[in-house]
C-alpha positions as CSV (number, residue, x, y, z in Angstrom):
1,H,-106.1,-145.2,98.6
2,E,-101.9,-145.8,98.4
3,L,-101.3,-145.5,102.2
4,Q,-104.6,-146.9,103.2
5,S,-103.3,-150.4,101.5
6,R,-100.2,-149.9,103.5
7,L,-102.1,-150.0,106.9
8,D,-103.0,-152.9,108.9
9,E,-106.3,-153.4,110.0
10,H,-104.9,-152.2,114.0
11,T,-103.5,-148.7,112.9
12,A,-104.9,-145.7,112.4
13,Y,-103.3,-142.7,110.5
14,I,-104.2,-139.1,111.6
15,G,-103.5,-135.8,110.8
16,W,-104.6,-132.1,111.1
17,L,-105.8,-129.1,109.0
18,D,-105.5,-125.6,110.2
19,A,-107.7,-123.1,108.1
20,K,-106.7,-119.5,109.2
21,F,-108.1,-116.4,107.7
22,A,-106.4,-113.0,108.7
23,D,-103.0,-112.7,109.7
24,D,-100.8,-113.2,113.0
25,M,-99.4,-109.2,112.7
26,L,-103.0,-108.0,113.5
27,T,-102.9,-105.5,110.4
28,S,-105.9,-106.9,108.4
29,T,-109.4,-105.8,108.5
30,A,-110.6,-108.9,107.5
31,P,-113.3,-111.4,109.8
32,F,-111.3,-113.5,111.6
33,L,-111.2,-117.4,111.7
34,N,-109.2,-120.2,113.0
35,A,-110.5,-124.0,112.6
36,R,-108.9,-126.9,113.1
37,W,-109.7,-130.5,111.9
38,M,-108.5,-133.7,112.5
39,Y,-108.4,-136.6,109.9
40,M,-108.3,-140.1,110.4
41,I,-107.7,-142.8,107.9
42,R,-108.1,-146.7,108.5
43,R,-107.6,-149.4,106.1
44,S,-111.0,-150.4,105.9
45,E,-112.9,-147.2,106.0
46,P,-113.6,-144.3,104.5
47,I,-111.7,-141.2,105.6
48,Q,-113.2,-139.6,108.4
49,W,-113.1,-135.7,109.5
50,R,-113.4,-134.8,113.0
51,P,-114.4,-131.0,113.6
52,I,-112.0,-130.1,116.6
53,Y,-112.7,-126.4,117.0
54,E,-113.4,-122.9,115.3
55,V,-112.8,-119.8,116.7
56,R,-113.8,-116.2,115.5
57,T,-112.0,-113.8,117.3
58,R,-108.4,-113.2,118.1
59,S,-109.1,-113.2,122.1
60,Q,-110.8,-116.8,121.6
61,D,-107.9,-117.9,119.6
62,A,-105.3,-117.0,122.2
63,A,-107.5,-118.6,125.1
64,V,-107.4,-121.9,122.3
65,R,-103.0,-121.7,122.3
66,N,-102.5,-120.5,125.6
67,D,-102.9,-124.3,127.2
68,S,-100.6,-125.4,124.8
69,R,-98.0,-122.6,125.2
70,Q,-98.0,-123.2,129.1
71,F,-97.8,-126.8,128.7
72,Y,-94.7,-126.8,126.4
73,A,-93.2,-124.5,128.5
74,V,-93.9,-127.1,131.8
75,I,-92.0,-129.4,129.6
76,G,-89.0,-127.4,128.8
77,R,-88.5,-126.1,132.6
78,A,-88.6,-129.7,133.6
79,A,-86.1,-130.9,130.7
80,N,-83.6,-128.0,131.5
81,W,-83.9,-128.6,135.5
82,R,-81.0,-130.5,136.8
83,G,-82.6,-132.2,140.0
84,R,-85.3,-135.1,140.0
85,V,-89.0,-133.8,138.7
86,D,-91.8,-134.9,140.3
87,D,-94.9,-135.5,138.7
88,D,-97.0,-132.7,138.2
89,P,-101.1,-132.6,138.7
90,E,-100.9,-128.9,136.8
91,L,-98.9,-130.5,133.8
92,K,-101.9,-133.1,134.0
93,R,-104.5,-130.5,133.4
94,L,-103.1,-128.7,131.0
95,A,-102.5,-131.8,128.9
96,L,-105.9,-132.9,129.1
97,H,-106.8,-129.2,127.6
98,V,-104.0,-129.8,125.0
99,F,-105.7,-133.0,124.5
100,H,-109.1,-131.0,123.5
101,A,-107.2,-128.7,121.3
102,E,-105.8,-131.8,119.3
103,F,-108.3,-134.1,119.3
104,G,-111.5,-132.4,120.8
105,P,-113.7,-132.7,123.4
106,G,-115.5,-135.9,124.5
107,A,-114.5,-139.6,123.9
108,F,-111.6,-140.2,121.4
109,E,-112.4,-143.9,120.3
110,L,-111.3,-145.9,117.6
111,K,-112.5,-149.1,117.6
112,G,-110.1,-152.0,116.7
113,I,-107.4,-149.5,116.6
114,D,-104.2,-149.9,119.0
115,K,-101.9,-147.9,117.1
116,L,-101.5,-144.3,115.9
117,V,-99.4,-143.1,113.2
118,A,-99.6,-139.0,113.8
119,E,-98.9,-136.5,111.0
120,F,-96.7,-133.7,112.3
121,A,-98.8,-130.6,111.6
122,C,-98.5,-128.3,108.6
123,Y,-97.2,-125.2,110.8
124,D,-94.3,-125.1,113.0
125,E,-95.2,-127.1,116.2
126,W,-95.5,-130.4,117.2
127,M,-98.6,-132.0,118.3
128,Q,-97.6,-134.0,121.1
129,S,-99.8,-137.6,121.6
130,D,-98.8,-140.2,123.6
131,G,-97.7,-137.5,126.6
132,L,-101.7,-136.0,126.5
133,V,-104.2,-137.0,128.9
134,D,-107.7,-138.2,127.6
135,D,-111.0,-137.3,129.3
136,S,-110.9,-140.6,131.7
137,G,-107.5,-139.5,132.9
138,H,-105.4,-141.8,131.1
139,Y,-102.5,-141.2,129.0
140,L,-102.8,-141.6,125.3
141,S,-100.0,-143.6,125.6
142,E,-102.1,-146.1,127.9
143,R,-104.4,-146.7,125.0
144,Y,-102.4,-146.5,121.8
145,A,-98.9,-147.0,120.6
146,V,-98.1,-143.9,118.6
147,S,-95.4,-143.1,116.1
148,Y,-95.1,-139.7,113.8
149,S,-94.8,-139.3,109.9
150,P,-93.5,-136.4,108.4
151,S,-96.1,-136.6,105.6
152,A,-98.4,-139.3,103.7
153,S,-96.2,-139.2,100.8
154,V,-92.9,-140.0,103.0
155,Y,-94.8,-142.6,105.3
156,D,-95.8,-144.3,101.9
157,V,-92.4,-143.8,100.5
158,L,-90.5,-145.6,103.9
159,V,-93.4,-148.2,104.0
160,N,-92.9,-149.1,100.3
161,S,-88.8,-148.9,100.2
162,L,-86.9,-151.7,99.1
163,H,-84.7,-153.3,101.4
164,H,-82.6,-156.9,101.6
165,Q,-84.3,-159.8,103.5
166,H,-83.2,-159.4,107.3
167,A,-82.5,-162.6,109.3
168,S,-85.0,-163.6,111.9
169,A,-82.7,-162.2,114.4
170,P,-81.7,-158.3,114.2
171,E,-78.1,-157.7,113.3
172,V,-77.0,-154.7,115.6
173,L,-74.6,-152.0,115.3
174,A,-75.0,-150.4,119.4
175,I,-72.0,-147.1,119.0
176,G,-71.7,-145.6,122.5
177,D,-69.8,-144.5,125.9
178,P,-67.0,-142.6,123.7
179,V,-63.9,-141.0,125.9
180,Y,-64.1,-137.4,125.0
181,S,-61.2,-136.5,127.6
182,H,-58.9,-139.3,129.7
183,T,-57.3,-136.2,131.6
184,S,-60.8,-134.6,132.9
185,A,-62.2,-135.2,136.2
186,P,-65.4,-136.8,136.1
187,A,-68.4,-135.0,135.3
188,T,-70.8,-134.1,138.0
189,D,-73.3,-133.5,135.4
190,S,-73.6,-135.3,132.1
191,R,-75.9,-132.6,130.7
192,I,-73.9,-129.7,128.0
193,D,-73.8,-125.9,129.3
194,E,-74.4,-123.6,126.6
195,V,-71.3,-122.0,126.2
196,T,-69.8,-125.5,126.0
197,L,-72.4,-126.4,123.3
198,R,-71.8,-123.2,121.3
199,S,-68.3,-123.6,121.0
200,A,-68.4,-127.6,120.3
201,I,-70.9,-126.9,117.5
202,N,-67.7,-124.3,115.9
203,H,-65.7,-127.5,116.3
204,D,-63.4,-126.2,119.3
205,A,-61.3,-129.0,120.5
206,G,-61.1,-127.3,123.9
207,A,-64.7,-127.7,124.3
208,L,-65.1,-130.9,122.5
209,D,-62.5,-132.3,125.3
210,R,-64.8,-131.0,127.8
211,L,-67.6,-132.7,126.8
212,P,-69.6,-134.3,130.1
213,A,-69.2,-138.3,130.3
214,L,-72.4,-140.2,130.5
215,P,-72.2,-142.3,132.9
216,Y,-75.4,-144.5,132.0
217,S,-74.2,-144.5,128.2
218,G,-71.9,-147.4,128.7
219,V,-75.0,-149.1,130.6
220,E,-77.1,-148.6,127.5
221,I,-74.6,-150.8,125.6
222,D,-74.1,-153.7,127.6
223,S,-77.6,-153.9,127.8
224,V,-78.1,-153.9,123.9
225,Q,-75.2,-156.5,123.4
226,A,-76.7,-158.7,126.0
227,L,-80.0,-159.0,124.3
228,F,-79.0,-159.5,120.7
229,H,-76.7,-162.0,119.7
230,D,-75.4,-160.8,116.4
231,C,-74.4,-157.2,117.4
232,R,-71.3,-155.0,116.7
233,V,-69.9,-152.9,119.4
234,L,-68.0,-149.9,119.0
235,R,-67.4,-148.2,122.6
236,G,-64.7,-146.3,124.6
237,D,-61.5,-145.3,122.1
238,D,-63.3,-147.0,119.4
239,A,-66.3,-145.3,119.3
240,S,-64.4,-142.5,117.1
241,E,-65.4,-140.9,114.2
242,V,-62.8,-142.7,112.0
243,T,-63.7,-146.4,113.2
244,V,-67.2,-145.5,112.6
245,D,-67.2,-144.0,109.7
246,K,-65.1,-147.5,108.2
247,I,-68.5,-149.4,109.1
248,V,-70.8,-147.3,108.3
249,T,-69.7,-145.5,104.9
250,R,-69.6,-149.2,102.9
251,P,-71.8,-150.5,101.5
252,S,-71.7,-153.9,103.8
253,A,-73.2,-151.3,106.7
254,S,-76.6,-152.3,104.9
255,K,-76.4,-155.6,106.5
256,F,-77.5,-153.6,110.0
257,D,-81.1,-154.2,110.5
258,I,-80.3,-151.7,113.8
259,V,-78.1,-149.1,114.7
260,H,-78.1,-147.5,118.3
261,I,-75.7,-144.6,119.4
262,A,-75.6,-143.6,122.3
263,T,-73.4,-140.3,123.1
264,H,-73.8,-136.7,122.9
265,A,-75.7,-134.8,120.4
266,L,-74.7,-131.4,119.6
267,V,-78.2,-129.7,118.1
268,D,-78.3,-126.4,116.5
269,R,-80.8,-124.6,114.6
270,Q,-79.4,-125.1,111.2
271,P,-79.8,-128.4,110.6
272,E,-76.6,-129.4,108.9
273,R,-74.3,-128.1,112.0
274,C,-76.1,-130.7,114.1
275,A,-73.4,-133.4,114.8
276,I,-72.8,-136.6,116.8
277,A,-69.8,-136.3,119.2
278,L,-67.7,-139.2,119.5
279,S,-64.4,-140.2,121.0
280,R,-61.4,-137.5,121.0
281,D,-59.1,-140.6,120.6
282,G,-56.4,-140.0,117.5
283,T,-58.2,-136.8,116.3
284,D,-56.3,-134.7,114.6
285,G,-59.0,-131.6,113.7
286,S,-59.5,-132.6,110.0
287,V,-63.2,-132.4,108.7
288,S,-63.1,-136.6,108.5
289,N,-61.6,-136.8,111.9
290,D,-62.6,-134.3,114.6
291,G,-64.5,-136.6,116.3
292,L,-67.8,-135.0,115.0
293,I,-70.0,-137.0,112.5
294,D,-72.4,-133.9,111.2
295,A,-76.1,-134.3,109.5
296,S,-74.3,-133.4,106.0
297,E,-71.5,-136.4,106.8
298,I,-74.4,-138.8,107.8
299,R,-76.6,-137.9,104.6
300,M,-73.7,-138.0,102.2
301,G,-71.7,-141.0,103.6
302,W,-73.7,-143.4,105.1
303,K,-75.0,-146.0,103.7
304,L,-77.6,-148.1,105.9
305,D,-80.8,-150.2,105.0
306,A,-81.8,-150.3,108.4
307,E,-85.4,-151.1,110.1
308,L,-84.2,-148.2,112.8
309,V,-81.4,-146.1,113.8
310,T,-81.5,-144.9,117.8
311,L,-79.9,-141.3,118.4
312,S,-80.0,-141.9,122.5
313,A,-79.2,-138.1,123.2
314,C,-80.7,-134.7,124.2
315,Q,-82.8,-133.1,121.5
316,T,-81.8,-135.4,118.6
317,A,-85.3,-134.2,116.5
318,G,-84.1,-130.7,116.3
319,V,-85.0,-127.6,118.3
320,G,-87.3,-126.2,115.6
321,F,-89.7,-127.0,112.4
322,H,-89.3,-126.6,109.2
323,R,-92.6,-126.5,107.1
324,G,-94.2,-128.9,109.6
325,E,-90.8,-131.1,109.9
326,P,-88.7,-131.5,113.0
327,S,-85.2,-130.1,112.2
328,G,-82.6,-132.3,112.9
329,F,-81.1,-136.0,112.4
330,A,-84.3,-137.5,110.5
331,Q,-84.2,-136.0,107.5
332,A,-80.3,-136.8,107.3
333,L,-81.2,-140.5,108.5
334,F,-83.5,-141.4,105.9
335,Q,-81.4,-140.0,103.1
336,A,-79.0,-142.2,104.9
337,G,-81.4,-145.5,104.5
338,A,-83.1,-145.6,107.5
339,R,-86.7,-146.5,107.7
340,C,-87.6,-145.5,111.4
341,V,-85.3,-143.4,113.4
342,L,-85.8,-142.9,117.5
343,L,-85.3,-139.7,118.5
344,T,-85.6,-137.1,121.4
345,F,-87.6,-133.9,121.4
346,W,-86.1,-132.2,124.6
347,K,-83.0,-132.7,127.1
348,V,-83.4,-136.1,128.5
349,D,-82.2,-137.6,131.8
350,D,-79.1,-140.5,131.4
351,R,-80.4,-142.7,133.9
352,A,-83.9,-142.4,132.8
353,T,-82.7,-142.7,129.6
354,S,-80.8,-145.8,129.8
355,L,-83.6,-147.9,131.8
356,L,-86.1,-147.0,128.8
357,M,-83.9,-147.8,125.8
358,S,-83.0,-151.4,127.9
359,R,-86.6,-151.7,128.4
360,F,-87.5,-150.9,124.5
361,Y,-84.9,-153.4,123.2
362,E,-85.7,-156.2,125.9
363,N,-89.4,-155.6,124.3
364,V,-88.2,-155.9,120.4
365,A,-85.8,-159.2,121.6
366,A,-88.3,-160.5,123.7
367,Y,-90.2,-161.2,120.5
368,S,-87.4,-162.0,118.2
369,R,-86.4,-165.0,120.1
370,H,-89.8,-166.9,119.9
371,G,-89.7,-165.6,116.1
372,E,-92.8,-163.4,116.2
373,T,-93.2,-159.8,115.6
374,I,-93.6,-156.7,117.6
375,S,-94.0,-153.1,116.2
376,Y,-91.2,-150.4,117.3
377,S,-94.3,-148.5,118.6
378,E,-95.9,-150.9,120.9
379,A,-91.8,-152.0,122.0
380,L,-91.5,-148.3,122.9
381,E,-95.0,-147.5,124.3
382,G,-95.1,-150.2,126.3
383,A,-91.3,-149.3,127.5
384,K,-92.6,-145.9,128.4
385,N,-95.7,-146.8,130.3
386,W,-92.9,-149.1,132.5
387,L,-90.8,-146.5,132.9
388,R,-93.5,-144.3,134.5
389,T,-95.0,-146.5,136.5
390,Y,-91.4,-147.9,138.3
391,Q,-90.8,-148.2,141.7
392,D,-87.8,-147.8,143.6
393,A,-86.7,-149.5,146.5
394,K,-88.4,-147.1,148.5
395,G,-91.9,-147.4,146.9
396,N,-91.4,-143.9,145.0
397,R,-91.7,-143.3,141.0
398,P,-89.1,-141.2,140.3
399,F,-89.8,-140.9,136.4
400,A,-93.3,-140.4,136.6
401,H,-93.3,-137.1,135.1
402,P,-93.7,-136.8,131.5
403,V,-90.6,-135.1,131.1
404,Y,-88.9,-138.7,131.4
405,W,-90.7,-140.7,128.6
406,S,-92.9,-138.3,126.3
407,G,-90.1,-137.2,124.5
408,F,-88.9,-140.1,122.9
409,V,-90.7,-140.3,119.7
410,L,-90.7,-142.9,116.7
411,I,-90.5,-141.3,113.0
412,G,-91.2,-143.0,110.5
413,D,-92.1,-146.7,109.2
414,A,-92.6,-148.1,113.2
415,N,-93.8,-151.2,111.9
């Protein structure tokens, strides 16, 4: 009932329950059963339960899961591909099958609902939603603004948390376009190779100096600065660990409604080792000045009271799950005072990210200027649909493939 009271009339909270009997090690002689149900919570209606599927043999279970595995495998290959990725009809076919496995066969329609809050599953798998294709051939993002929740209890706390009264126009802190090295030649590829990543996570100074520049990070920061009148910018050499810490570790950091960070993220399977990489200028190799701010430093030191924190970088939602929650920066930022985080689930394209983020903040700022409100989930879905249909000078749609837009997710109170 408390959760229902937090929802407006146009929002539905959805989640899944998997009931499994027998085990995955093929050692049990008990009867096999794997059933999935989805529940839907709306403000003024009883909780609804929707049966999705029920299978009683291991072969049927494998068939149900096979399309999902293939879907994420195709996405993973596209994310790792260093060239342009064209739209893929085969991926859309798989996306429809995954849609059936998550939302059930037949129509999925919630009358009067335009926003979905989807809870992460209770097992180690991300329930992708807005990148799926329904029976009409449309992406779910064309019908709903989707955000995600670690759990109903966490969502309730985030929505109900006490915070300062914000001004009508957002106050923004934008951090990005750091200088990793003044001597390295311009990078031909902005992605980090695995060898450099492993060494950089271990605080190797040489590897941190070799981090490739992000050409569109500066464009992203310029866009944010131009859209919000009250915007504090740290870029270039000023986007350093020491300078950032002087701002975010003080009580005055609570004045920022939005914190946007556009830089490299160093993501590890051990969540506490995940770090954001900042300018190398003036670093001395010490824990407090090595150019990295890891999840522990965010959790223990930052004093935010932010409606939104955006980590515009690769895989900032983490590389795995722990008890149903993505392992990465999300938990640290929530504990540091964020009520919503915008993160990514895979490696993202630098230019596509810059375009998406610029459009997202344009949507937010446009409403703020007129004294109106728009949820962050609506602003993001509008940006995703814009990027998906974006046409270049030749009339091509270079970012139609879901890898360019569906991996960006809002977790927490996206209203």
